[in-house]
Backbone and ligand atoms as CSV (ligand in chain L), in Angstrom:
chain,resi,resn,atom,element,x,y,z
A,1,MET,N,N,-8.471,-23.983,19.274
A,1,MET,CA,C,-9.089,-23.140,20.244
A,1,MET,C,C,-8.112,-21.960,20.508
A,2,TYR,N,N,-8.851,-20.731,20.579
A,2,TYR,CA,C,-7.887,-19.624,20.890
A,2,TYR,C,C,-7.703,-19.506,22.441
A,3,VAL,N,N,-6.310,-19.305,22.639
A,3,VAL,CA,C,-5.950,-18.895,24.129
A,3,VAL,C,C,-6.023,-17.454,24.329
A,4,CYS,N,N,-5.528,-16.768,23.236
A,4,CYS,CA,C,-5.657,-15.382,23.352
A,4,CYS,C,C,-6.442,-14.765,22.141
A,5,VAL,N,N,-7.561,-14.355,22.388
A,5,VAL,CA,C,-8.506,-13.750,21.443
A,5,VAL,C,C,-7.918,-12.474,20.818
A,6,CYS,N,N,-7.455,-11.635,21.804
A,6,CYS,CA,C,-7.028,-10.365,21.270
A,6,CYS,C,C,-5.825,-10.434,20.356
A,7,HIS,N,N,-5.143,-11.436,20.248
A,7,HIS,CA,C,-4.039,-11.588,19.206
A,7,HIS,C,C,-4.172,-12.800,18.491
A,8,ALA,N,N,-5.253,-13.468,18.483
A,8,ALA,CA,C,-5.489,-14.662,17.764
A,8,ALA,C,C,-4.434,-15.779,17.797
A,9,VAL,N,N,-4.055,-16.119,19.150
A,9,VAL,CA,C,-3.029,-17.004,19.430
A,9,VAL,C,C,-3.807,-18.366,19.834
A,10,THR,N,N,-3.468,-19.402,19.175
A,10,THR,CA,C,-4.147,-20.703,19.544
A,10,THR,C,C,-3.260,-21.566,20.517
A,11,GLU,N,N,-4.096,-22.537,21.004
A,11,GLU,CA,C,-3.403,-23.539,21.873
A,11,GLU,C,C,-2.159,-24.183,21.266
A,12,ASP,N,N,-2.252,-24.454,20.049
A,12,ASP,CA,C,-1.256,-25.078,19.438
A,12,ASP,C,C,0.011,-24.195,19.399
A,13,VAL,N,N,-0.103,-22.999,19.083
A,13,VAL,CA,C,0.919,-21.972,19.110
A,13,VAL,C,C,1.570,-21.896,20.515
A,14,VAL,N,N,0.735,-21.765,21.525
A,14,VAL,CA,C,1.257,-21.691,22.919
A,14,VAL,C,C,2.016,-22.872,23.278
A,15,ARG,N,N,1.514,-24.177,22.833
A,15,ARG,CA,C,2.193,-25.324,23.343
A,15,ARG,C,C,3.600,-25.415,22.508
A,16,GLU,N,N,3.586,-24.965,21.236
A,16,GLU,CA,C,4.969,-24.961,20.563
A,16,GLU,C,C,5.896,-24.144,21.229
A,17,HIS,N,N,5.577,-23.019,21.632
A,17,HIS,CA,C,6.603,-22.165,22.332
A,17,HIS,C,C,6.918,-22.771,23.845
A,18,MET,N,N,5.921,-23.369,24.532
A,18,MET,CA,C,6.183,-24.024,25.639
A,18,MET,C,C,7.296,-25.195,25.441
A,19,ALA,N,N,6.996,-25.894,24.357
A,19,ALA,CA,C,8.077,-27.005,24.206
A,19,ALA,C,C,9.379,-26.374,23.762
A,20,ALA,N,N,9.522,-25.225,23.149
A,20,ALA,CA,C,10.703,-24.603,22.901
A,20,ALA,C,C,11.367,-23.864,24.167
A,21,GLY,N,N,10.706,-24.023,25.261
A,21,GLY,CA,C,11.307,-23.530,26.526
A,21,GLY,C,C,10.623,-22.259,27.138
A,22,ALA,N,N,9.652,-21.864,26.689
A,22,ALA,CA,C,8.897,-20.784,27.317
A,22,ALA,C,C,8.221,-21.473,28.565
A,23,CYS,N,N,8.513,-21.020,29.743
A,23,CYS,CA,C,7.999,-21.669,31.022
A,23,CYS,C,C,7.241,-20.798,31.988
A,24,THR,N,N,7.122,-19.497,31.624
A,24,THR,CA,C,6.217,-18.655,32.383
A,24,THR,C,C,5.327,-17.988,31.442
A,25,ALA,N,N,4.146,-17.426,32.039
A,25,ALA,CA,C,3.208,-16.701,31.237
A,25,ALA,C,C,3.815,-15.631,30.507
A,26,LYS,N,N,4.806,-14.866,31.042
A,26,LYS,CA,C,5.368,-13.754,30.489
A,26,LYS,C,C,6.157,-14.197,29.224
A,27,GLU,N,N,6.976,-15.290,29.430
A,27,GLU,CA,C,7.786,-15.746,28.343
A,27,GLU,C,C,6.913,-16.278,27.220
A,28,VAL,N,N,5.837,-16.974,27.577
A,28,VAL,CA,C,4.926,-17.515,26.549
A,28,VAL,C,C,4.364,-16.399,25.689
A,29,ARG,N,N,3.946,-15.308,26.448
A,29,ARG,CA,C,3.298,-14.074,25.720
A,29,ARG,C,C,4.316,-13.474,24.945
A,30,ALA,N,N,5.494,-13.237,25.282
A,30,ALA,CA,C,6.502,-12.605,24.518
A,30,ALA,C,C,6.844,-13.549,23.251
A,31,ALA,N,N,7.016,-14.842,23.529
A,31,ALA,CA,C,7.358,-15.706,22.325
A,31,ALA,C,C,6.298,-15.708,21.287
A,32,CYS,N,N,5.118,-15.646,21.814
A,32,CYS,CA,C,3.844,-15.640,20.838
A,32,CYS,C,C,3.622,-14.289,20.153
A,33,GLY,N,N,4.388,-13.190,20.546
A,33,GLY,CA,C,4.203,-11.970,20.031
A,33,GLY,C,C,2.950,-11.241,20.552
A,34,MET,N,N,2.430,-11.648,21.631
A,34,MET,CA,C,1.285,-11.013,22.289
A,34,MET,C,C,1.723,-9.718,22.927
A,35,ARG,N,N,1.060,-8.664,22.502
A,35,ARG,CA,C,1.291,-7.329,23.050
A,35,ARG,C,C,0.340,-7.120,24.168
A,36,PRO,N,N,0.435,-6.017,24.939
A,36,PRO,CA,C,-0.494,-5.828,26.007
A,36,PRO,C,C,-2.011,-5.750,25.352
A,37,GLY,N,N,-2.881,-6.286,26.147
A,37,GLY,CA,C,-4.191,-6.522,25.750
A,37,GLY,C,C,-5.213,-6.558,27.035
A,38,CYS,N,N,-6.309,-7.245,26.916
A,38,CYS,CA,C,-7.121,-7.463,27.960
A,38,CYS,C,C,-6.603,-8.265,29.142
A,39,GLY,N,N,-5.579,-9.095,28.866
A,39,GLY,CA,C,-4.963,-9.834,29.901
A,39,GLY,C,C,-5.783,-11.144,30.403
A,40,SER,N,N,-6.826,-11.273,29.727
A,40,SER,CA,C,-7.594,-12.433,30.303
A,40,SER,C,C,-7.013,-13.772,29.700
A,41,CYS,N,N,-5.957,-13.795,28.974
A,41,CYS,CA,C,-5.455,-15.054,28.504
A,41,CYS,C,C,-4.275,-15.489,29.498
A,42,VAL,N,N,-3.919,-14.709,30.340
A,42,VAL,CA,C,-2.967,-14.972,31.295
A,42,VAL,C,C,-3.329,-16.245,32.170
A,43,ASN,N,N,-4.436,-16.086,32.650
A,43,ASN,CA,C,-4.891,-17.352,33.467
A,43,ASN,C,C,-4.925,-18.691,32.644
A,44,ARG,N,N,-5.317,-18.495,31.342
A,44,ARG,CA,C,-5.400,-19.673,30.496
A,44,ARG,C,C,-4.020,-20.300,30.265
A,45,ILE,N,N,-2.989,-19.292,30.012
A,45,ILE,CA,C,-1.694,-19.645,29.848
A,45,ILE,C,C,-1.102,-20.378,31.017
A,46,CYS,N,N,-1.455,-19.749,32.230
A,46,CYS,CA,C,-0.953,-20.466,33.426
A,46,CYS,C,C,-1.517,-21.777,33.708
A,47,ALA,N,N,-2.717,-22.001,33.384
A,47,ALA,CA,C,-3.443,-23.222,33.501
A,47,ALA,C,C,-2.623,-24.269,32.539
A,48,MET,N,N,-2.291,-23.887,31.328
A,48,MET,CA,C,-1.769,-24.668,30.483
A,48,MET,C,C,-0.277,-25.100,30.910
A,49,LEU,N,N,0.477,-24.125,31.386
A,49,LEU,CA,C,1.771,-24.384,31.980
A,49,LEU,C,C,1.706,-25.352,33.246
A,50,ARG,N,N,0.569,-25.156,34.129
A,50,ARG,CA,C,0.433,-26.051,35.261
A,50,ARG,C,C,-0.009,-27.433,34.898
A,51,ASP,N,N,-0.719,-27.507,33.837
A,51,ASP,CA,C,-1.256,-28.972,33.427
A,51,ASP,C,C,-0.276,-29.663,32.440
A,52,THR,N,N,0.842,-29.026,32.007
A,52,THR,CA,C,1.771,-29.653,31.209
A,52,THR,C,C,2.804,-30.216,31.935
A,53,PRO,N,N,3.071,-31.620,31.857
A,53,PRO,CA,C,4.094,-32.192,32.630
A,53,PRO,C,C,5.520,-31.669,32.177
A,54,ALA,N,N,6.317,-31.523,33.157
A,54,ALA,CA,C,7.662,-31.120,32.773
A,54,ALA,C,C,8.443,-32.114,31.976
A,55,GLU,N,N,9.411,-31.664,31.144
A,55,GLU,CA,C,10.149,-32.623,30.487
A,55,GLU,C,C,10.824,-33.618,31.354
A,56,PRO,N,N,10.768,-34.886,30.946
A,56,PRO,CA,C,11.458,-35.878,31.848
A,56,PRO,C,C,12.894,-35.732,31.810
A,57,GLU,N,N,13.462,-35.890,32.973
A,57,GLU,CA,C,14.830,-35.584,33.287
A,57,GLU,C,C,15.617,-36.713,32.453
A,58,GLU,N,N,16.902,-36.284,31.953
A,58,GLU,CA,C,17.597,-37.248,31.213
A,58,GLU,C,C,17.949,-38.261,32.237
A,59,ALA,N,N,18.039,-39.563,31.698
A,59,ALA,CA,C,18.556,-40.687,32.560
A,59,ALA,C,C,19.857,-40.414,33.046
A,60,VAL,N,N,20.014,-40.783,34.273
A,60,VAL,CA,C,21.375,-40.531,34.966
A,60,VAL,C,C,22.111,-41.981,34.738
A,61,ASP,N,N,23.337,-41.781,34.183
A,61,ASP,CA,C,24.140,-42.876,34.053
A,61,ASP,C,C,24.603,-43.501,35.325
A,62,ALA,N,N,24.112,-44.523,35.764
A,62,ALA,CA,C,24.463,-45.141,37.112
A,62,ALA,C,C,25.840,-45.528,37.128
A,63,ALA,N,N,26.411,-45.900,35.934
A,63,ALA,CA,C,27.786,-46.381,35.843
A,63,ALA,C,C,28.850,-45.341,35.983
A,64,ALA,N,N,28.335,-44.153,36.011
A,64,ALA,CA,C,29.419,-43.015,35.927
A,64,ALA,C,C,29.908,-42.768,37.314
L,1,LIG,S1,S,-6.997,-12.495,25.418
L,1,LIG,FE1,FE,-4.887,-12.138,25.495
L,1,LIG,S2,S,-4.601,-10.051,25.782
L,1,LIG,FE2,FE,-6.889,-10.275,25.538
C-alpha cells in the first residue's frame, strides 16, 4: 500500500527507513527521497511512527 502517492513510496519502504533510524516524519520523508508534494502523507507517516513500538532497550547487566 502506498503511503505517499505523489512519490510512489510504499509502507514497506517507510518501515525500512524507520528501522534504520528515521524517527520523525521529516526524517522519513528525507530518507525516502520524498520531495515537496501535496503533504497528505505526513499524517500517514506520523501514524506509522506512533503505532510502531520503540526498539526494546538493551538489557541492563545487573551484575555491573
Ligand atoms: S502523498 Fe506524499 S507528498 Fe503527496
